[in-house]
C-alpha positions as CSV (number, residue, x, y, z in Angstrom):
1,M,94.3,-6.9,-92.4
2,S,94.1,-3.4,-91.3
3,V,93.2,-2.1,-88.0
4,Q,90.5,0.5,-87.7
5,P,90.6,3.0,-85.0
6,M,87.7,2.7,-82.5
7,S,85.4,5.5,-81.6
8,V,84.5,5.7,-78.1
9,V,81.0,6.9,-77.2
10,T,81.2,9.4,-74.5
11,Y,77.6,10.9,-74.6
12,Q,74.5,8.5,-75.2
13,P,71.4,10.6,-75.8
14,C,68.6,9.4,-73.6
15,T,65.5,10.6,-71.8
16,F,65.8,10.6,-68.0
17,R,62.8,9.2,-66.3
18,G,62.7,9.7,-62.3
19,P,61.0,7.3,-60.2
20,D,57.3,6.6,-61.0
21,P,55.2,7.8,-58.4
22,K,53.0,5.3,-56.7
23,T,49.4,6.5,-57.4
24,E,47.5,3.2,-57.7
25,M,45.4,1.6,-54.9
26,W,44.8,-2.2,-54.6
27,S,41.5,-3.2,-56.4
28,S,40.3,-4.8,-53.4
29,G,41.2,-4.8,-49.6
30,M,43.2,-7.4,-47.7
31,F,40.2,-9.1,-46.3
32,D,37.7,-8.8,-49.2
33,C,37.7,-12.6,-49.9
34,C,34.0,-12.6,-50.6
35,Q,34.6,-10.3,-53.7
36,D,35.8,-13.6,-55.5
37,T,34.5,-16.9,-54.1
38,Q,36.7,-19.0,-56.3
39,I,40.0,-17.4,-55.4
40,C,39.0,-17.2,-51.7
41,C,38.0,-20.9,-51.8
42,L,41.3,-21.9,-53.5
43,G,43.2,-19.8,-51.0
44,F,41.7,-21.5,-48.1
45,W,41.5,-25.1,-49.4
46,C,44.8,-25.1,-51.4
47,P,46.9,-22.2,-50.6
48,C,49.9,-23.8,-52.5
49,C,47.9,-24.0,-55.7
50,L,47.0,-20.2,-55.5
51,A,50.4,-19.2,-54.8
52,C,51.7,-21.1,-57.7
53,Q,49.1,-19.6,-59.8
54,V,49.9,-15.9,-58.7
55,S,53.6,-16.7,-59.2
56,S,52.9,-17.9,-62.9
57,G,50.8,-14.9,-63.6
58,L,53.6,-12.6,-62.7
59,G,55.8,-14.3,-65.1
60,E,57.8,-16.4,-62.7
61,S,58.1,-20.0,-62.4
62,H,54.9,-21.4,-60.9
63,C,57.1,-23.7,-58.4
64,L,58.8,-20.6,-56.8
65,P,56.3,-20.2,-54.0
66,L,57.1,-23.7,-52.8
67,L,60.5,-22.5,-51.7
68,D,58.8,-20.7,-48.8
69,W,57.5,-23.8,-47.4
70,I,60.7,-26.0,-47.8
71,S,63.3,-23.4,-47.3
72,G,63.1,-23.7,-43.5
73,G,63.5,-27.4,-43.2
74,P,61.4,-28.6,-40.1
75,Y,60.8,-24.9,-39.0
76,P,59.5,-22.7,-41.7
77,P,61.0,-19.0,-42.0
78,L,59.7,-16.3,-39.9
79,I,59.2,-14.2,-42.9
80,P,58.4,-15.9,-46.1
81,P,60.9,-14.4,-48.4
82,I,59.4,-15.7,-51.8
83,S,55.9,-14.4,-50.7
84,L,57.5,-11.0,-49.9
85,A,59.4,-10.7,-53.0
86,L,56.4,-11.5,-55.3
87,R,54.0,-9.1,-53.5
88,S,56.6,-6.3,-53.5
89,T,57.1,-7.3,-57.3
90,L,53.3,-7.0,-58.0
91,R,52.9,-3.7,-56.1
92,E,56.0,-2.1,-58.1
93,R,54.8,-3.4,-61.2
94,Y,51.5,-1.8,-61.0
95,R,52.6,1.3,-59.2
96,I,50.5,0.4,-55.9
97,Q,50.9,2.6,-52.9
98,G,52.6,0.8,-50.0
99,S,56.2,0.0,-48.7
100,I,58.2,-3.3,-48.3
101,A,57.3,-3.1,-44.4
102,D,53.6,-3.1,-45.4
103,D,54.3,-6.2,-47.6
104,C,56.4,-7.9,-44.9
105,C,53.5,-7.6,-42.2
106,M,50.9,-8.8,-44.8
107,V,52.8,-11.9,-45.8
108,T,54.0,-12.7,-42.5
109,C,50.7,-12.2,-40.4
110,C,48.1,-13.4,-43.0
111,S,50.0,-15.3,-45.7
112,S,46.6,-16.9,-47.3
113,C,44.8,-13.4,-47.3
114,S,47.8,-11.8,-48.9
115,W,47.7,-14.4,-51.7
116,C,44.0,-14.1,-52.3
117,Q,44.5,-10.2,-52.5
118,M,47.4,-10.8,-55.0
119,A,45.3,-13.1,-57.2
120,R,42.3,-10.6,-57.3
121,E,44.6,-7.9,-58.1
122,L,46.2,-10.0,-61.1
123,K,42.6,-10.8,-62.3
124,A,41.4,-7.3,-62.0
125,R,44.5,-6.1,-63.9
126,R,44.1,-8.6,-66.7
127,S,40.4,-7.7,-67.4
128,P,40.2,-6.0,-70.8
129,T,40.5,-2.3,-71.1
130,H,37.2,-1.0,-72.2
131,I,37.0,1.9,-74.7
132,N,33.5,3.2,-75.3
133,I,32.7,5.5,-78.1
134,T,29.4,7.3,-77.4
135,P,27.5,7.5,-80.8
136,T,25.7,10.6,-79.5
137,A,28.7,12.5,-78.6
138,P,30.3,15.0,-81.1
139,P,33.0,13.6,-83.3
140,G,36.3,13.3,-81.5
141,I,34.9,12.5,-78.1
142,V,36.1,9.1,-76.6
143,Q,35.2,7.5,-73.4
144,V,37.8,5.3,-71.8
145,T,37.8,3.0,-68.7
146,L,41.3,2.0,-67.9
147,H,40.5,-0.4,-65.1
148,P,37.1,-1.8,-64.1
149,S,37.1,-0.3,-60.6
150,Q,38.4,3.2,-61.9
151,P,35.9,5.9,-63.2
152,T,35.4,6.5,-67.0
153,Y,37.3,9.4,-68.4
154,T,36.1,11.4,-71.2
155,L,38.9,12.4,-73.9
156,Q,38.9,15.1,-76.5
157,A,40.6,13.8,-79.7
158,T,42.2,16.7,-81.6
159,P,43.7,15.8,-85.2
160,M,47.3,16.6,-85.4
161,A,48.1,18.7,-88.4
162,G,50.5,17.3,-90.9
163,L,50.7,14.1,-89.2
164,Y,48.9,12.3,-92.1
165,P,49.2,13.4,-95.8
166,P,45.7,14.6,-97.3
167,M,43.7,11.7,-98.6
168,A,42.9,11.7,-102.2
169,T,39.1,12.1,-103.4
């Protein structure tokens, strides 16, 4: 059995991506509970259930938010750590403007409203992307709506030369 010399990789080609700017806004305000009465009612009557649904929607264990209620023993924590972590995760995932200090204030001062806002955001982000092709538009024009609360964008599609082989006729 012979030993092969090891080659050490000293340079790994890659593309550097700087931090993504947070350009998005929340799809609804903190106190816009009337936008979705189902979420509002669940947040009012059973906030634990709503928090578990949001946590599951973010890909975490649905039982994770329950740690906020049981972590303090007889005295709940001043700042709910799980609520704070999940809110900042949602904000970072969707590049929503804000800071950890904003998140801390929201989950501490009005936890139920914060969970309702997060649930509405997940619901809005899960709605399908609308791609409208206008039949009267010239060929190559596509209208795209990326988010229901965002405007519709008109795109000019230009064929890339040499990308596809010519079709046989």
